[in-house]
N, C-alpha and C positions, 0 to 999 in steps of 0.2 A: 367795199368796206364791210367787214363783219358787223352784223347788226345784233340787236338784243338777243334773239334766239341763239345765234352763233356763240355769243359771249356766255350765255347761260349754259349752253351745251359744253363749252370749254370748262366752266366752273365745275360742272357735274363730272366731267371727265377726269379732272386732276384731283378732285376732293378725296377719293379713296387712297391716294398715294401721298397726300400731304397733311390732311387733318390728323391731329394727335401725333404728328411726327415732328422731329426737331431739325431745324436747319443747321447743317454743319459748316457750310461755306457758300460763298457766292463768287462766281468767276465772271468778270466783266471784260469782254473782249473788245467791245465797241461802246464807249460811254456816251457818244453823241447821237442820241435819238431825237425825238421832237424837242425834248428838253434834256439837258445833261443828266445822266444818272447820278444821284447824290453820292459823293465820294465816301460819306460816312456809313453807307450800307455795309461795307466790309467789316466794320466794327460793330454795327448795330444788330445785324441778323444772326450771326453764328451763336448757337445756344438757345435761340428762341423757338418755341413750339407753336405751330399753327393750330389755333383753336377752332377756326372755321374758315371755309372758303365762301365768300359772299360776293354779291354783285350790286353795284349802284350805277344805274344807267348802263353804260358800256364799259365801266371800270370793274376789273376783277380785284377783289380785296382779299389778301391773305391776312387774316386777323390774328394778332398775337397780343400778349399782355402789354407790351410797351407801345404798340401802335399797329398800323396796317401798312402792308406793302401794296401800293396801287399799281396795277398793270393795265395799260390800254393797248389794244392790238393795232391801233392805227388803221391804215388802209390795207396792209398786206401781212400783218403780224399773225403769229400763231404760237401756242404753247403746246409742247409735246412732252409726254412722260417717257423717258428713255433710261436705259441702264447707264451706270457711270462710265463704262468703257466704250460707249457708242461714239464713233468718229465724229468729229466736228465739221460741219459744213461751212461754206463761205459766209452765209448770212446768219449763222448761229451766234448771236451777240452776247447772250447772258445764260449762265447755268446756275440753278439753285439746287445744291446737293443736300439730300436729306439723310437721316440716320438709317433709312432702309435701303441705302445704296441706289436710290432712284434720283434721277435728275429731272427737274422741270426746266425745259430748254426753251428760251425765247428766241424765235426766229423772225426776222423782219427785213426782207429785201429792200424795201423803200425807206426804212428807218423813220416812219411817221408815228410809230408807237411810242410808248412811254413807260418808264418804271420809276415810281416816285415813292416818297415816304410820308405817312400821316401819323403824327404822334398821337398817343392816346388822349382822348377828350379834346383834341384840337383839329376840328374839321379842315381838310385841305381846301384852299380857295376854289379849286376846280369843282368841288362838290357842293359848295355852300348855296348856290343860287339855282340848283336843279329843281325841276317840277316833280310831281309825284310819279311813282312807278306805275306803269299802265296796268299791271296785273294786281295792283293793290286795291284795297277798299277806298283809298283816298282819291282814286280816279273814278269818278262817277258822273252821271249826266248833269246833276245840279252844278258841279264844279265846272264842267266843260261849257255848259250853257252860260254861266256867269262870265267866264273868260272870253267867250265869243261875242258878247254884246258890244255892238258898235264897231266891230272889227271888219275892215274891208279886205283884209288879206285873204288870198285863196286858202280854202280849208286844208288842202294838202300841205302847203307850207306852214300853216298854223299848227297842225298836229305834229309836224316834224321839229318844232321849236322846243328844245330841251327845257326852256323856262316854263312851258305849258305842260308838257308831259315828256318824260325821258324815253329814249330808246325806240321811238316809232320812226324808223328810217325809211328810205325811199321804197324799198321792196314792200314792206309790210303796210306802209301808208297806202300804197297803190292797191294792194290786195284788199285791205279793210274797206276802203272807199268803194271799190267795186262790189264787195259783198253787201255793203250798206245801200248801194244804189245811188251814191252821191257823186256828182261831177266834181273832179278835183279842182276845177277852176272857180267853183262857186264861193262867193264871199262867206267867210266864217259867220259873220253877223246876220246873214240872210238865210240861215238854215233853222228850221223849226226845232223845238225842243224834242219832239217825238222822233225826228230823224237823227238828231244828235244822240239820243238814247240808243238807237240802233247802231250808230257808229261806235259808241263806247263798247257795246256788246261785241261788235265785230272785231275791233282792235284787240280785245281780250281773247276772243276765240281764235283769231288768226295767229297771234303770237303764241298762245298756249299750244295750239296744234303744231306750229312750226317747231317748237321746243321738243315736242314728243317725237317729231320726225327727224330730229338732229340738226335743225337749222336749214339754211339754204346754201347749196354748194356754189360758191363764187370761185373765180379763176384761181385765186391765191389762198383760199381758206381750207384748212383741214382741222377737224376738231382735236381736242386735247387727247383723245384716245387713239388718234391716227385715222379715224373713220370720217369720211365726208358726210355732209348733210344730204337729206333725201327730199326736202320740201321743193326743190327747184322744179322737179318734173310735175308738180301740182299747181304751178302758178297760173292764174287766170288772165292777168293783164301785163304784169311787169316783164319787160324784155320781149314782148310779143307784138311789136309794131307791125301793122298791116296784116296780121293774121286774123283769123275769124274768131269771133267771140264763142267761147265754149257753151254759152247759155242760149244765145239767140241767133248766132250765125252772122251778125253784123261785122263788117271789117273794123278792127280796132284802129283808133287814131292816136297820134303822138303830138303833144304840145310841150312847150318849154315853160316851166314855172320857176322863176329865179334862174339859177344856173343848172337846173336838172331837167331831164326829159321826163315826161309823164305819159303813160299809155292808159287809155280808158276806152270804154265802150259807149259810143254816143247814143245808143238805144237803151241800154240798161241803166246808165248813170245820168241823173238829171240834176 
């Protein structure tokens, strides 16, 4: 699943071709995604200008005067900027045509993505209960410390909860915990404030660095500019079960936390 850096990379990839440009039409070839695409988009979107491409959690927002078009990439979705005459593929479900003859094409083989509408000044229910953005000033050690108090849940699962902080998915939670030296199984409420401060710093650092590297290349993901991410080759623990730790040489271990596998170094992470 594309995570926050991949979504941010996509936002930055499509922004030069969409911001200050007017939507002339939307073509929906497959309306049945995770939720049905609102039928009224064919009337709402033409003639509206994209003021800004933004991101909230893993949602891409094309912000316009009348509201925002919300796009979620799901597990296998991608956005690509193509010319209007580019042939359509089997899984190319939606085209957004702009006045510069560019098309933002939504492709999603598994159809777990979403395209929804948020009217101006009316927050969509999917966005209302989200926690702070991890790269914002609202995510800091005092906040995380307060949220962790009394919690027995494993710290990895805790920081992956979008009600706590958004967008810290499996890959980057694993990498940040390794960098902070924290065992992913440790109960959130049993971690000192000093160690949580380091975790906050590492979450911000790892995510920010991944964005500068174009995100992490997953099997199904390609960025909005058609270029894959390059962070994959720099992972320390994620996807490296039974390999040797790049720092201490200890064999990495894998455990199950919830429904997800988690790889960590038993020597570096306590």
